[in-house]
N, CA, C and O atoms as CSV, one atom per row, in Angstrom:
chain,resi,resn,atom,element,x,y,z
A,1,MET,N,N,15.370,16.762,-2.667
A,1,MET,CA,C,15.299,15.323,-2.613
A,1,MET,C,C,16.725,14.776,-2.494
A,1,MET,O,O,17.620,15.170,-3.242
A,2,GLU,N,N,16.912,13.882,-1.562
A,2,GLU,CA,C,18.184,13.178,-1.427
A,2,GLU,C,C,18.023,11.780,-1.994
A,2,GLU,O,O,16.953,11.182,-1.876
A,3,TYR,N,N,19.057,11.262,-2.599
A,3,TYR,CA,C,19.026,9.955,-3.239
A,3,TYR,C,C,20.270,9.195,-2.805
A,3,TYR,O,O,21.346,9.781,-2.693
A,4,ASP,N,N,20.133,7.895,-2.560
A,4,ASP,CA,C,21.275,7.076,-2.168
A,4,ASP,C,C,21.049,5.661,-2.675
A,4,ASP,O,O,19.922,5.279,-2.988
A,5,VAL,N,N,22.104,4.899,-2.755
A,5,VAL,CA,C,22.025,3.494,-3.136
A,5,VAL,C,C,22.793,2.685,-2.103
A,5,VAL,O,O,23.957,2.963,-1.814
A,6,ILE,N,N,22.126,1.683,-1.555
A,6,ILE,CA,C,22.759,0.766,-0.604
A,6,ILE,C,C,23.188,-0.451,-1.398
A,6,ILE,O,O,22.427,-0.954,-2.225
A,7,SER,N,N,24.410,-0.934,-1.153
A,7,SER,CA,C,24.870,-2.126,-1.864
A,7,SER,C,C,25.676,-3.014,-0.928
A,7,SER,O,O,26.404,-2.530,-0.061
A,8,THR,N,N,25.533,-4.326,-1.119
A,8,THR,CA,C,26.247,-5.304,-0.320
A,8,THR,C,C,26.129,-6.668,-1.005
A,8,THR,O,O,25.150,-6.919,-1.708
A,9,PRO,N,N,27.102,-7.544,-0.812
A,9,PRO,CA,C,26.981,-8.892,-1.365
A,9,PRO,C,C,26.118,-9.820,-0.499
A,9,PRO,O,O,25.881,-10.969,-0.872
A,10,ASP,N,N,25.650,-9.332,0.647
A,10,ASP,CA,C,24.883,-10.145,1.587
A,10,ASP,C,C,23.429,-9.655,1.622
A,10,ASP,O,O,23.163,-8.542,2.075
A,11,LEU,N,N,22.497,-10.478,1.148
A,11,LEU,CA,C,21.096,-10.061,1.064
A,11,LEU,C,C,20.494,-9.767,2.439
A,11,LEU,O,O,19.713,-8.824,2.570
A,12,GLU,N,N,20.831,-10.538,3.452
A,12,GLU,CA,C,20.320,-10.272,4.801
A,12,GLU,C,C,20.821,-8.929,5.317
A,12,GLU,O,O,20.075,-8.191,5.962
A,13,GLU,N,N,22.080,-8.610,5.035
A,13,GLU,CA,C,22.641,-7.323,5.448
A,13,GLU,C,C,21.931,-6.179,4.723
A,13,GLU,O,O,21.666,-5.134,5.318
A,14,LEU,N,N,21.625,-6.374,3.447
A,14,LEU,CA,C,20.888,-5.349,2.704
A,14,LEU,C,C,19.542,-5.080,3.365
A,14,LEU,O,O,19.138,-3.926,3.510
A,15,CYS,N,N,18.853,-6.132,3.762
A,15,CYS,CA,C,17.554,-5.973,4.431
A,15,CYS,C,C,17.701,-5.186,5.733
A,15,CYS,O,O,16.873,-4.324,6.027
A,16,LEU,N,N,18.733,-5.467,6.507
A,16,LEU,CA,C,18.958,-4.740,7.760
A,16,LEU,C,C,19.197,-3.252,7.487
A,16,LEU,O,O,18.602,-2.397,8.144
A,17,TRP,N,N,20.066,-2.944,6.520
A,17,TRP,CA,C,20.378,-1.549,6.202
A,17,TRP,C,C,19.148,-0.822,5.673
A,17,TRP,O,O,18.874,0.312,6.064
A,18,VAL,N,N,18.405,-1.482,4.778
A,18,VAL,CA,C,17.212,-0.845,4.208
A,18,VAL,C,C,16.184,-0.582,5.300
A,18,VAL,O,O,15.610,0.506,5.347
A,19,ASN,N,N,15.938,-1.542,6.173
A,19,ASN,CA,C,14.979,-1.332,7.264
A,19,ASN,C,C,15.394,-0.166,8.162
A,19,ASN,O,O,14.543,0.604,8.609
A,20,GLU,N,N,16.681,-0.034,8.425
A,20,GLU,CA,C,17.162,1.091,9.242
A,20,GLU,C,C,16.906,2.418,8.526
A,20,GLU,O,O,16.461,3.382,9.150
A,21,LYS,N,N,17.180,2.473,7.240
A,21,LYS,CA,C,16.939,3.702,6.475
A,21,LYS,C,C,15.442,4.036,6.421
A,21,LYS,O,O,15.070,5.207,6.488
A,22,LEU,N,N,14.587,3.019,6.302
A,22,LEU,CA,C,13.140,3.266,6.300
A,22,LEU,C,C,12.703,3.883,7.623
A,22,LEU,O,O,11.854,4.775,7.635
A,23,ARG,N,N,13.268,3.424,8.735
A,23,ARG,CA,C,12.947,4.017,10.047
A,23,ARG,C,C,13.403,5.477,10.128
A,23,ARG,O,O,12.838,6.265,10.886
A,24,GLN,N,N,14.424,5.832,9.346
A,24,GLN,CA,C,14.941,7.199,9.345
A,24,GLN,C,C,14.203,8.109,8.360
A,24,GLN,O,O,14.577,9.269,8.191
A,25,GLY,N,N,13.162,7.591,7.714
A,25,GLY,CA,C,12.366,8.425,6.821
A,25,GLY,C,C,12.672,8.275,5.340
A,25,GLY,O,O,12.078,8.980,4.524
A,26,TRP,N,N,13.572,7.388,4.971
A,26,TRP,CA,C,13.854,7.147,3.559
A,26,TRP,C,C,12.737,6.313,2.957
A,26,TRP,O,O,12.034,5.600,3.674
A,27,ARG,N,N,12.568,6.402,1.624
A,27,ARG,CA,C,11.584,5.602,0.889
A,27,ARG,C,C,12.307,4.800,-0.182
A,27,ARG,O,O,13.339,5.223,-0.703
A,28,LEU,N,N,11.755,3.644,-0.502
A,28,LEU,CA,C,12.328,2.823,-1.561
A,28,LEU,C,C,12.103,3.483,-2.913
A,28,LEU,O,O,11.070,4.113,-3.139
A,29,GLN,N,N,13.058,3.339,-3.798
A,29,GLN,CA,C,12.942,3.801,-5.180
A,29,GLN,C,C,13.145,2.581,-6.068
A,29,GLN,O,O,14.274,2.242,-6.422
A,30,GLY,N,N,12.053,1.928,-6.422
A,30,GLY,CA,C,12.161,0.723,-7.239
A,30,GLY,C,C,12.465,-0.493,-6.392
A,30,GLY,O,O,12.389,-0.445,-5.164
A,31,GLY,N,N,12.808,-1.572,-7.047
A,31,GLY,CA,C,13.086,-2.826,-6.359
A,31,GLY,C,C,14.574,-3.082,-6.225
A,31,GLY,O,O,15.401,-2.241,-6.577
A,32,ILE,N,N,14.896,-4.246,-5.717
A,32,ILE,CA,C,16.285,-4.645,-5.548
A,32,ILE,C,C,16.865,-4.998,-6.912
A,32,ILE,O,O,16.226,-5.679,-7.715
A,33,ALA,N,N,18.071,-4.530,-7.162
A,33,ALA,CA,C,18.814,-4.892,-8.371
A,33,ALA,C,C,19.974,-5.796,-7.963
A,33,ALA,O,O,20.500,-5.682,-6.856
A,34,THR,N,N,20.362,-6.678,-8.847
A,34,THR,CA,C,21.499,-7.554,-8.574
A,34,THR,C,C,22.455,-7.526,-9.747
A,34,THR,O,O,22.057,-7.354,-10.899
A,35,VAL,N,N,23.728,-7.699,-9.423
A,35,VAL,CA,C,24.761,-7.845,-10.437
A,35,VAL,C,C,25.537,-9.102,-10.076
A,35,VAL,O,O,26.029,-9.239,-8.957
A,36,VAL,N,N,25.643,-10.022,-11.039
A,36,VAL,CA,C,26.415,-11.243,-10.816
A,36,VAL,C,C,27.733,-11.083,-11.560
A,36,VAL,O,O,27.769,-10.970,-12.785
A,37,LEU,N,N,28.806,-11.077,-10.794
A,37,LEU,CA,C,30.143,-10.898,-11.338
A,37,LEU,C,C,30.807,-12.262,-11.540
A,37,LEU,O,O,30.263,-13.284,-11.121
A,38,PRO,N,N,31.978,-12.282,-12.179
A,38,PRO,CA,C,32.668,-13.556,-12.382
A,38,PRO,C,C,32.828,-14.345,-11.081
A,38,PRO,O,O,32.879,-13.771,-9.993
A,39,LYS,N,N,32.903,-15.634,-11.211
A,39,LYS,CA,C,33.039,-16.563,-10.086
A,39,LYS,C,C,31.826,-16.506,-9.163
A,39,LYS,O,O,31.937,-16.746,-7.960
A,40,ARG,N,N,30.649,-16.180,-9.747
A,40,ARG,CA,C,29.360,-16.199,-9.041
A,40,ARG,C,C,29.307,-15.246,-7.847
A,40,ARG,O,O,28.577,-15.507,-6.890
A,41,TYR,N,N,30.051,-14.167,-7.884
A,41,TYR,CA,C,30.003,-13.132,-6.842
A,41,TYR,C,C,28.828,-12.210,-7.154
A,41,TYR,O,O,28.790,-11.609,-8.227
A,42,THR,N,N,27.883,-12.090,-6.249
A,42,THR,CA,C,26.676,-11.300,-6.464
A,42,THR,C,C,26.660,-10.077,-5.548
A,42,THR,O,O,27.049,-10.160,-4.382
A,43,VAL,N,N,26.213,-8.956,-6.078
A,43,VAL,CA,C,26.037,-7.742,-5.289
A,43,VAL,C,C,24.580,-7.314,-5.432
A,43,VAL,O,O,24.035,-7.291,-6.535
A,44,PHE,N,N,23.954,-6.973,-4.298
A,44,PHE,CA,C,22.563,-6.534,-4.261
A,44,PHE,C,C,22.528,-5.021,-4.043
A,44,PHE,O,O,23.336,-4.479,-3.288
A,45,TYR,N,N,21.597,-4.348,-4.703
A,45,TYR,CA,C,21.467,-2.892,-4.628
A,45,TYR,C,C,20.025,-2.501,-4.336
A,45,TYR,O,O,19.091,-3.148,-4.810
A,46,GLN,N,N,19.850,-1.443,-3.556
A,46,GLN,CA,C,18.522,-0.863,-3.339
A,46,GLN,C,C,18.653,0.649,-3.354
A,46,GLN,O,O,19.409,1.221,-2.569
A,47,ALA,N,N,17.921,1.294,-4.245
A,47,ALA,CA,C,17.902,2.754,-4.298
A,47,ALA,C,C,16.887,3.262,-3.286
A,47,ALA,O,O,15.826,2.665,-3.103
A,48,ILE,N,N,17.222,4.379,-2.625
A,48,ILE,CA,C,16.344,5.000,-1.637
A,48,ILE,C,C,16.375,6.517,-1.824
A,48,ILE,O,O,17.327,7.069,-2.374
A,49,ALA,N,N,15.318,7.177,-1.356
A,49,ALA,CA,C,15.244,8.639,-1.464
A,49,ALA,C,C,14.461,9.183,-0.283
A,49,ALA,O,O,13.696,8.462,0.358
A,50,ARG,N,N,14.662,10.464,-0.006
A,50,ARG,CA,C,13.864,11.159,1.009
A,50,ARG,C,C,13.867,12.638,0.694
A,50,ARG,O,O,14.754,13.153,0.014
A,51,GLU,N,N,12.855,13.302,1.205
A,51,GLU,CA,C,12.787,14.752,1.034
A,51,GLU,C,C,13.917,15.387,1.830
A,51,GLU,O,O,14.169,15.020,2.977
A,52,ARG,N,N,14.583,16.332,1.213
A,52,ARG,CA,C,15.658,17.045,1.896
A,52,ARG,C,C,15.072,17.911,2.996
A,52,ARG,O,O,14.076,18.603,2.785
A,53,LYS,N,N,15.684,17.874,4.158
A,53,LYS,CA,C,15.199,18.686,5.267
A,53,LYS,C,C,15.414,20.161,4.936
A,53,LYS,O,O,16.478,20.564,4.467
A,54,LYS,N,N,14.375,20.954,5.194
A,54,LYS,CA,C,14.459,22.392,4.911
A,54,LYS,C,C,15.364,23.067,5.923
A,54,LYS,O,O,15.302,22.801,7.124
A,55,ARG,N,N,16.202,23.942,5.406
A,55,ARG,CA,C,17.105,24.696,6.260
A,55,ARG,C,C,16.394,25.914,6.836
A,55,ARG,O,O,15.584,26.547,6.158
A,56,VAL,N,N,16.692,26.231,8.057
A,56,VAL,CA,C,16.109,27.408,8.697
A,56,VAL,C,C,16.930,28.627,8.301
A,56,VAL,O,O,18.150,28.643,8.465
A,57,SER,N,N,16.256,29.649,7.778
A,57,SER,CA,C,16.938,30.868,7.380
A,57,SER,C,C,17.467,31.599,8.609
A,57,SER,O,O,16.780,31.705,9.625
A,58,GLN,N,N,18.696,32.102,8.504
A,58,GLN,CA,C,19.307,32.817,9.630
A,58,GLN,C,C,19.411,34.296,9.338
A,58,GLN,O,O,20.455,34.901,9.586
A,59,ASN,N,N,18.346,34.899,8.813
A,59,ASN,CA,C,18.343,36.344,8.511
A,59,ASN,C,C,17.998,37.149,9.710
A,59,ASN,O,O,17.950,38.377,9.636
């Protein structure tokens, strides 16, 4: 299993990246998380996962 987290301060950009990863076979892991930093700076996060591709044995 591969796991990754996409993060960006732009919610529309997060949607674009997540949609691209979904087309590549990734699945969502939970919902969107947000962190609000000082001066109202917000970062959006989405965890994703996919089955690791099996390696072909070279025996």
